[in-house]
C-alpha positions in Angstrom: -23.6 0.9 131.1 -22.8 3.7 132.8 -21.7 6.9 130.8 -19.3 8.9 132.8 -17.1 12.2 131.9 -13.5 12.2 132.9 -12.7 15.4 134.4 -8.5 15.6 134.2 -6.5 13.7 131.6 -3.0 14.0 133.4 -1.2 10.6 133.6 -3.8 9.6 136.2 -6.5 10.7 134.4 -5.5 8.9 131.3 -5.1 5.6 133.2 -8.2 5.8 134.4 -9.7 6.1 130.9 -7.6 3.3 129.6 -8.7 0.9 132.4 -12.1 0.8 131.1 -12.7 2.5 127.4 -13.6 -0.4 125.1 -12.8 -3.2 127.7 -15.8 -2.8 130.7 -19.3 -3.8 130.5 -20.3 -1.4 133.0 -18.9 1.9 132.6 -17.4 4.0 130.0 -16.3 7.7 129.1 -18.3 9.8 126.6 -16.7 13.0 127.7 -13.2 14.6 128.6 -12.4 17.9 130.3 -8.8 19.2 130.4 -7.1 22.2 130.6 -4.6 21.0 127.9 -6.5 20.3 124.9 -3.6 20.3 122.3 -1.8 18.0 124.2 -4.7 15.4 124.8 -6.2 15.5 121.5 -4.7 12.6 120.1 -5.3 10.2 123.5 -8.8 11.5 123.2 -9.1 10.9 119.6 -7.8 7.4 120.0 -10.1 6.4 123.1 -13.0 7.9 121.1 -13.4 10.8 123.9 -14.9 14.2 122.6 -13.1 17.2 125.0 -13.9 20.2 126.5 -12.1 22.6 128.7 -14.5 23.1 131.5 -16.2 21.4 133.9 -19.7 22.7 133.0 -19.7 21.5 129.6 -19.2 18.1 131.1 -22.2 18.6 133.5 -24.3 20.0 130.8 -23.7 17.3 128.8 -26.9 14.8 128.9 -25.2 11.8 128.0 -22.9 12.0 131.5 -24.5 10.2 134.4 -21.7 10.3 136.4 -18.5 12.3 136.9 -14.9 10.7 137.6 -12.4 13.8 139.1 -8.9 13.3 138.7 -7.9 16.8 139.1 -6.0 19.0 141.6 -6.5 18.0 145.3 -8.0 21.6 146.3 -10.3 21.3 143.6 -12.3 18.4 144.6 -14.4 19.5 147.3 -16.4 22.1 144.9 -16.1 19.9 142.0 -18.1 17.4 144.0 -20.3 20.1 145.2 -21.1 21.3 141.4 -21.4 17.6 140.0 -24.4 16.9 142.6 -26.3 20.0 142.0 -26.2 18.9 138.3 -27.5 15.6 139.2 -24.4 13.5 138.6 -23.0 10.6 140.5 -19.5 11.2 141.5 -16.2 9.2 141.6 -13.4 11.4 143.2 -10.0 10.6 143.2 -7.9 10.6 146.8 -7.7 12.1 148.6 -11.5 13.1 148.6 -10.3 16.7 150.1 -7.5 18.1 152.4 -9.8 19.6 155.4 -12.5 17.4 157.3 -14.8 20.5 156.7 -14.5 20.1 153.1 -14.7 16.4 153.1 -18.2 17.0 155.3 -19.3 19.6 153.0 -19.2 17.6 149.8 -20.4 14.4 151.4 -23.6 16.0 152.5 -24.0 17.8 149.1 -24.1 14.4 147.3 -26.5 13.3 150.2 -28.7 16.0 149.5 -28.7 15.1 145.8 -29.6 11.4 146.3 -26.5 10.7 144.2 -23.7 8.0 144.6 -20.1 9.3 146.0 -17.1 6.8 145.4 -13.6 7.8 146.7 -10.5 6.4 144.5 -8.6 4.2 146.7 -7.5 1.1 144.3 -5.5 -0.3 147.2 -8.4 -1.7 148.8 -9.5 -3.7 145.5 -5.7 -5.4 145.7 -6.5 -9.3 146.2 -3.9 -8.9 149.4 -5.7 -6.2 150.9 -9.3 -8.1 150.1 -7.8 -11.3 152.0 -6.7 -9.5 154.9 -9.6 -7.8 155.2 -11.5 -11.1 155.1 -9.2 -13.2 157.3 -9.9 -10.2 160.2 -13.5 -10.4 159.4 -13.6 -14.3 160.1 -12.0 -13.9 163.7 -8.7 -15.8 162.5 -6.6 -13.1 164.2 -8.8 -13.1 167.8 -8.8 -9.4 169.3 -7.4 -7.0 167.1 -4.8 -4.9 168.9 -2.6 -3.0 166.3 -1.9 -2.2 163.0 1.4 -1.2 160.9 1.5 -0.1 157.4 4.3 1.4 155.0 3.9 2.2 150.9 6.6 4.2 149.2 6.7 4.6 145.4 8.8 6.4 142.7 5.9 8.4 141.4 7.6 11.7 142.6 10.4 11.1 140.3 8.5 9.6 137.3 5.1 11.4 136.9 5.4 15.2 137.9 2.8 17.9 137.2 3.6 21.6 138.4 0.5 21.7 141.0 2.0 18.3 142.7 5.0 20.6 143.6 2.7 23.0 145.5 2.6 23.1 149.2 -0.8 23.9 149.1 -1.9 21.1 146.9 0.1 18.3 148.6 0.8 18.9 152.0 2.3 16.5 154.5 5.2 15.3 152.0 4.0 12.1 150.7 0.8 11.8 152.8 -1.7 12.9 149.5 0.1 10.3 147.2 1.1 7.3 149.3 0.2 7.8 153.2 -3.6 8.2 152.2 -4.1 4.8 151.0 -2.6 3.6 154.3 -5.0 5.8 156.0 -8.0 4.4 154.2 -6.9 1.0 155.1 -6.6 1.5 158.9 -9.8 3.2 158.8 -11.4 0.3 157.0 -10.0 -1.8 159.6 -10.1 0.1 163.0 -12.6 2.9 162.3 -12.0 6.6 163.3 -8.6 7.8 164.3 -8.4 9.6 168.0 -5.0 11.1 168.0 -1.6 11.2 165.6 1.8 12.4 166.1 4.1 12.9 163.4 7.6 12.9 162.4 8.9 14.5 159.2 12.5 14.2 157.8 13.4 16.0 154.4 16.7 15.3 152.7 16.1 17.5 149.9 13.0 19.9 148.9 11.4 20.8 145.7 10.8 18.7 142.5 11.6 14.9 143.0 12.1 15.5 146.4 13.8 13.4 149.3 11.4 12.8 152.4 10.1 10.4 155.1 7.0 10.5 157.0 6.2 8.5 160.6 2.8 8.7 161.9 1.7 7.3 165.0 -1.8 6.6 165.6 -4.3 6.1 168.3 -7.9 4.8 167.3 -11.3 5.8 169.0 -11.6 1.9 169.5 -8.5 1.8 171.4 -6.3 0.2 169.3 -2.6 1.4 168.4 -0.8 1.7 165.1 1.7 3.3 162.8 2.6 4.1 159.5 5.3 5.1 157.2 5.8 6.4 153.6 9.0 7.4 151.7 9.3 9.3 148.3 11.9 8.5 145.7 12.3 4.6 146.7 11.2 1.7 145.0 7.7 0.8 145.4 6.7 -1.2 148.8 3.5 -2.0 150.3 2.7 -3.8 153.8 -0.2 -3.6 156.0 -0.1 -5.9 159.0 -2.8 -6.5 161.5 -1.9 -7.7 164.7 -4.4 -9.5 167.1 -3.9 -11.6 170.3 -4.3 -15.1 168.2 -2.5 -14.1 165.5 -1.3 -11.8 163.0 -1.8 -11.5 159.0 0.3 -9.3 156.8 -0.8 -8.1 153.1 2.4 -8.0 151.2 2.5 -6.0 147.8 -1.1 -6.6 145.4 -1.2 -10.3 145.8 0.8 -11.9 149.1 -0.8 -12.6 152.5 1.3 -13.9 155.4 -0.7 -15.5 158.2 1.2 -16.1 161.5 -0.6 -18.1 164.0 0.0 -18.9 168.0 0.7 -22.1 167.5 4.2 -21.3 165.3 2.4 -22.0 161.8 2.9 -19.6 159.3 1.0 -19.7 155.8 1.6 -17.5 152.9 -0.9 -17.3 150.2 -0.6 -15.7 146.5 -3.5 -14.5 144.7 -3.9 -13.9 140.9 -3.8 -10.1 140.6 -6.5 -7.8 139.1 -7.0 -4.3 137.5 -7.9 -2.9 140.6 -8.3 0.7 138.5 -11.0 -1.2 136.5 -12.4 -2.6 139.7 -13.1 0.2 141.8 -14.4 2.2 138.7 -16.7 -1.1 138.0 -17.7 -0.9 141.7 -18.7 2.6 141.4 -20.8 1.9 137.9 -22.4 -1.2 140.1 -23.6 1.2 143.2 -24.7 4.0 140.3 -26.5 1.4 138.4 -28.2 -0.1 141.3 -29.0 3.0 143.4 -32.2 3.6 144.8 -33.3 -0.3 144.2 -31.2 -2.0 146.7 -28.2 -3.0 144.9 -24.7 -2.9 145.7 -23.3 -0.1 147.9 -19.6 1.2 146.9 -17.2 -0.7 149.4 -15.9 2.8 151.2 -18.8 4.5 153.0 -18.8 8.1 153.3 -18.2 7.6 157.2 -15.1 6.0 156.1 -14.5 8.9 153.8 -14.6 11.4 156.1 -12.9 9.6 158.9 -10.1 9.3 156.8 -10.0 12.8 155.6 -10.1 14.0 159.3 -7.0 11.7 160.0 -5.3 13.2 157.1 -6.2 17.0 158.1 -4.6 16.1 161.7 -1.6 14.4 160.2 -1.1 17.8 158.4 -1.3 20.0 161.5 0.9 17.5 163.7 3.7 17.7 161.0 3.5 21.6 160.8 3.3 22.0 164.5 5.5 19.2 165.7 2.4 18.5 168.2 0.3 15.5 168.6 -2.7 16.1 167.2 -6.3 14.8 169.1 -9.1 14.5 166.8 -12.8 15.4 168.1 -15.0 12.3 168.3 -17.4 11.7 165.5 
């Protein structure tokens, strides 16, 4: 059992706690950090979670083996470095950082401390995405050529905190909320991105915005792709991989559609899982097996760096209105 501290107890931080507390045999939370002590006391008491109001207190707690960060995006890199320096393993909610330089700095700090670094990309653990990746790996699609994806939800309407309305914390419209999941999926399938071209259309700004983001991508391996995200619309997820022998499309959490050259179309539906619990338990397994040949976290640090490099390039393209070419990794 891995003992962890949760840093940040907003709506998502609470969800991370509820996914495993009293349910998981792999990880539990023994310390909570929040800037809103009074508003969080009842929740913390119900979860058996002692509270403090600063990260240093959690890092000094001898019970704490790992830190789970659910904090504003701009804080991630410095908090990862601080946790690593204190000898703690780190699980950081997406995005790992807002710049490629900060991602590299955080990854280097954890590596130097010989700790585990994980990023919270729970869509990787959806049964539809697991099936899509397995279909690609077994060669059913032939040579991969193109990726398409879309992810939209209503979280900007349903879940709001003041920091989420700050351009410095959430640049790129919906990219840090939904688009980052698509980027992670793309990097997991196709590897590093070499060029991005973007478009942002805004109908209304401020709290509960109305905007759309479209991104065309080239990958270093020669593949193409595009993705889109719309804020303030009902949830929708699609990741579609095209090869010269067929295509496979993950729809929502549990459905995969496989289309093959002979005209055959197969649709498979899988049992749902708690993807938040799954990612935290994958982190716990990586911590428990660290240094002894145990399972690694399924998202590599190279993929983490490639995803943030592409994310930063998208930010720049949206700001300048120009295509951005990424440096080779």
